[in-house]
matplotlib code that plots the C-alpha trace (Angstrom):
import matplotlib.pyplot as plt

x = [-23.0, -26.6, -27.8, -31.4, -31.0, -30.5, -30.9, -29.1, -26.2, -25.1, -21.8, -20.8, -17.6, -15.1, -12.9, -10.5, -13.2, -15.6, -12.9, -12.0, -15.7, -16.0, -12.9, -14.3, -17.6, -15.9, -13.6, -16.5, -18.6, -15.6, -14.8, -18.5, -18.7, -15.5, -16.4, -19.9, -18.5, -16.4, -19.4, -21.3, -18.5, -17.6, -21.3, -20.7, -24.4, -26.5, -28.4, -31.5, -31.4, -30.8, -33.5, -36.0, -35.3, -35.5, -38.8, -40.1, -39.1, -40.8, -44.0, -44.0, -43.4, -46.0, -43.5, -44.0, -42.3, -38.6, -36.2, -33.4, -29.9, -26.4, -26.7, -29.8, -28.1, -25.1, -27.2, -29.0, -25.6, -24.4, -27.5, -27.3, -23.7, -24.3, -27.0, -24.6, -21.5, -23.2, -23.6, -19.8, -18.9, -21.3, -19.7, -16.2, -17.3, -18.9, -15.7, -13.7, -15.6, -15.1]
y = [-22.5, -21.3, -20.9, -21.2, -24.7, -27.4, -30.5, -29.6, -27.3, -25.1, -23.5, -20.4, -20.3, -17.9, -16.0, -13.0, -10.4, -11.9, -11.8, -8.2, -7.3, -9.0, -7.2, -3.9, -4.5, -5.6, -2.6, -0.3, -1.7, -1.5, 2.1, 3.1, 1.7, 3.5, 6.8, 6.6, 6.2, 9.2, 11.2, 10.2, 11.0, 14.4, 15.2, 16.0, 15.4, 17.2, 14.9, 16.9, 16.1, 12.4, 12.2, 13.9, 11.5, 8.5, 9.8, 10.3, 6.8, 5.4, 7.3, 6.0, 2.4, 2.8, 2.5, 5.4, 3.9, 3.9, 5.4, 7.1, 6.3, 6.4, 2.8, 3.8, 7.0, 5.1, 2.7, 5.6, 7.1, 3.8, 3.3, 6.8, 6.5, 3.0, 4.4, 6.8, 4.6, 1.6, 3.4, 4.1, 0.5, -0.9, 1.2, 0.0, -3.6, -3.4, -1.8, -4.8, -7.2, -5.2]
z = [-168.9, -169.0, -165.4, -166.4, -167.9, -165.2, -167.4, -170.6, -169.9, -172.8, -173.3, -175.1, -177.1, -175.7, -177.9, -177.6, -178.3, -175.8, -173.1, -174.0, -173.7, -170.4, -169.1, -170.2, -168.5, -165.3, -165.3, -166.0, -163.1, -160.7, -161.8, -161.4, -157.9, -156.9, -158.4, -157.0, -153.5, -154.1, -155.3, -152.2, -149.7, -151.4, -152.0, -155.6, -156.3, -153.7, -151.3, -151.9, -155.6, -155.0, -152.3, -154.5, -157.4, -155.1, -153.7, -157.3, -158.3, -155.2, -156.0, -159.6, -158.3, -155.5, -152.6, -150.2, -147.1, -148.1, -145.6, -147.6, -146.3, -147.8, -149.1, -151.1, -152.3, -153.4, -155.4, -157.0, -158.1, -159.4, -161.4, -162.8, -163.9, -165.3, -167.6, -169.1, -169.2, -170.8, -174.1, -174.3, -173.3, -175.9, -178.6, -177.5, -177.5, -180.9, -182.2, -180.9, -183.1, -186.3]

ax = plt.figure().add_subplot(projection="3d")
ax.plot(x, y, z, "-o")
ax.set_aspect("equal")
plt.show()
């Protein structure tokens, strides 16, 4: 159902390939969250790098008052890994429909 339409709900047909794609996306997101927590706990990506990147993003967006904590660092790692993993997942999903 389309969440943006309140008066005329629309439904998308679900088939095997759509379900496989949704399972891949859910699995990817779950894996990224788990591996990101491991990266943060084991300090695989140095905090200095993460903090500098967050500060850079804040300067670009005009936010200079962000206090950097582990929650913000974790979200940065998740976003970073998602950018890279989306490409592979998209390729796998497109291969399912062929």
